[in-house]
Every structure is written in structure tokens, then in C-alpha cells.
MIGU-159024 format. One record per residue (C-alpha): residue number from 1; x, y, z. Coordinates in nm, 3 decimals. Layout:
% MIGU-159024
NUM | X | Y | Z
...
% end
This chain:
% MIGU-159024
1 | 3.566 | 0.288 | 3.908
2 | 3.502 | 0.100 | 3.598
3 | 3.481 | 0.355 | 3.248
4 | 3.184 | 0.087 | 3.135
5 | 2.981 | 0.177 | 3.497
6 | 2.644 | 0.449 | 3.357
7 | 2.562 | 0.751 | 3.528
8 | 2.390 | 0.541 | 3.726
9 | 2.592 | 0.302 | 3.891
10 | 2.861 | 0.558 | 3.936
11 | 2.600 | 0.750 | 4.166
12 | 2.530 | 0.369 | 4.315
13 | 2.919 | 0.266 | 4.388
14 | 2.965 | 0.630 | 4.571
15 | 2.656 | 0.603 | 4.836
16 | 2.693 | 0.246 | 4.938
17 | 3.087 | 0.351 | 4.936
18 | 2.970 | 0.594 | 5.157
19 | 2.707 | 0.444 | 5.382
20 | 3.002 | 0.168 | 5.388
21 | 3.304 | 0.413 | 5.605
22 | 2.943 | 0.553 | 5.798
23 | 2.941 | 0.192 | 5.964
24 | 3.316 | 0.213 | 6.003
25 | 3.444 | -0.014 | 5.702
26 | 3.825 | 0.109 | 5.557
27 | 3.792 | 0.273 | 5.269
28 | 3.997 | -0.002 | 5.095
29 | 3.722 | -0.212 | 5.234
30 | 3.411 | 0.027 | 5.187
31 | 3.578 | 0.053 | 4.832
32 | 3.548 | -0.363 | 4.698
33 | 3.226 | -0.333 | 4.883
34 | 3.027 | -0.120 | 4.693
35 | 3.250 | -0.217 | 4.348
36 | 3.107 | -0.579 | 4.421
37 | 2.733 | -0.497 | 4.506
38 | 2.764 | -0.264 | 4.190
39 | 2.870 | -0.526 | 4.009
40 | 2.639 | -0.779 | 4.104
41 | 2.338 | -0.528 | 4.077
42 | 2.504 | -0.516 | 3.701
43 | 2.490 | -0.873 | 3.620
44 | 2.209 | -0.897 | 3.750
45 | 2.010 | -0.665 | 3.491
46 | 2.202 | -0.779 | 3.183
47 | 2.455 | -0.520 | 3.207
48 | 2.806 | -0.738 | 3.186
49 | 2.916 | -0.945 | 2.968
50 | 2.990 | -1.214 | 3.247
51 | 2.852 | -1.314 | 3.550
52 | 2.910 | -1.573 | 3.792
53 | 2.611 | -1.839 | 3.919
54 | 2.597 | -1.636 | 4.270
55 | 2.548 | -1.282 | 4.111
56 | 2.239 | -1.452 | 3.897
57 | 2.065 | -1.683 | 4.120
58 | 2.163 | -1.543 | 4.494
59 | 1.943 | -1.297 | 4.622
60 | 1.975 | -0.914 | 4.526
61 | 2.191 | -0.736 | 4.693
62 | 1.930 | -0.457 | 4.804
63 | 1.698 | -0.758 | 4.906
64 | 1.955 | -0.860 | 5.125
65 | 2.040 | -0.512 | 5.263
66 | 1.652 | -0.498 | 5.339
67 | 1.706 | -0.860 | 5.547
68 | 1.990 | -0.736 | 5.732
69 | 1.839 | -0.456 | 5.829
70 | 1.547 | -0.564 | 5.998
71 | 1.718 | -0.930 | 6.160
72 | 2.134 | -0.770 | 6.206
73 | 2.417 | -0.859 | 5.987
74 | 2.464 | -1.227 | 5.947
75 | 2.783 | -1.190 | 5.724
76 | 2.822 | -1.398 | 5.414
77 | 2.583 | -1.663 | 5.260
78 | 2.729 | -2.002 | 5.225
79 | 2.752 | -1.960 | 4.898
80 | 2.909 | -1.654 | 4.900
81 | 3.214 | -1.808 | 5.171
82 | 3.247 | -2.101 | 4.950
83 | 3.253 | -1.963 | 4.671
84 | 3.569 | -1.702 | 4.858
85 | 3.684 | -2.050 | 4.986
86 | 3.712 | -2.173 | 4.589
87 | 3.854 | -1.886 | 4.465
88 | 4.134 | -1.914 | 4.733
89 | 4.191 | -2.295 | 4.657
90 | 4.122 | -2.378 | 5.030
91 | 4.162 | -2.746 | 5.045
92 | 3.834 | -2.971 | 5.154
93 | 3.629 | -2.693 | 5.141
94 | 3.278 | -2.917 | 4.979
95 | 3.255 | -3.057 | 5.332
96 | 3.257 | -2.755 | 5.541
97 | 2.941 | -2.629 | 5.707
98 | 2.945 | -2.231 | 5.717
99 | 3.110 | -2.167 | 6.026
100 | 3.397 | -2.376 | 5.894
101 | 3.423 | -2.177 | 5.587
102 | 3.410 | -1.872 | 5.788
103 | 3.736 | -2.025 | 5.993
104 | 3.910 | -2.156 | 5.724
105 | 3.939 | -1.806 | 5.573
106 | 4.039 | -1.650 | 5.926
107 | 3.645 | -1.452 | 5.883
108 | 3.554 | -1.630 | 6.293
109 | 3.255 | -1.373 | 6.487
110 | 3.355 | -1.300 | 6.737
% end
């Protein structure tokens, strides 16, 4: 955990990590989920120096979690998939729909 996180954010990180592990995620994946969630919340709260467009404009992590708990996991949003594709340098991403982005990123459903 980064030193710049407050005690509240450290507790939040541990809680999210433990929840992900209880759902069957690997320790590595649980740490990634927790760190991304906490960093997004820090960005939305103005606690970080930089923030991505999706961190600020996308729905909050807690809102998305609440929706998923009622409707089942839908996986990452189109914007999240697009940003990951951009980060990985996937060519043709701007012409892809959500299913195509998942396939290009190796995140096929099934």
C-alpha cells in the first residue's frame, strides 16, 4: 500500500482485498482490484494529484458494486475495456463494441 494513503484508505484496501479473495480471486488479482478501487475513490475525492477521465466521469465504485450485487456481475464497462485496450495498444479499438474489446483483451465470457 502506498505511503500516501490515509488510514481510512488502508482499511478500505484491506476490506476490498479480503472480499475479493473470499469470492475466489487470486491474491494478486484481489490486490489489483483493491488498489484500483481505492485509487479511483481517492481521485473522485480529490485526494490524488492526477486522475483519469474514467475515474472522474464513470460511476463510483460503490455504485457499480451495488448495481452488480442486485443484477449479477456484468464485468468491466465498455469505457474500462476501451481504456485497457488503449493502454495495451490494441489496434482498431475505436471501432470495437464491448464484446469485441473483451475478445481482443482475452477476457471472453464463458
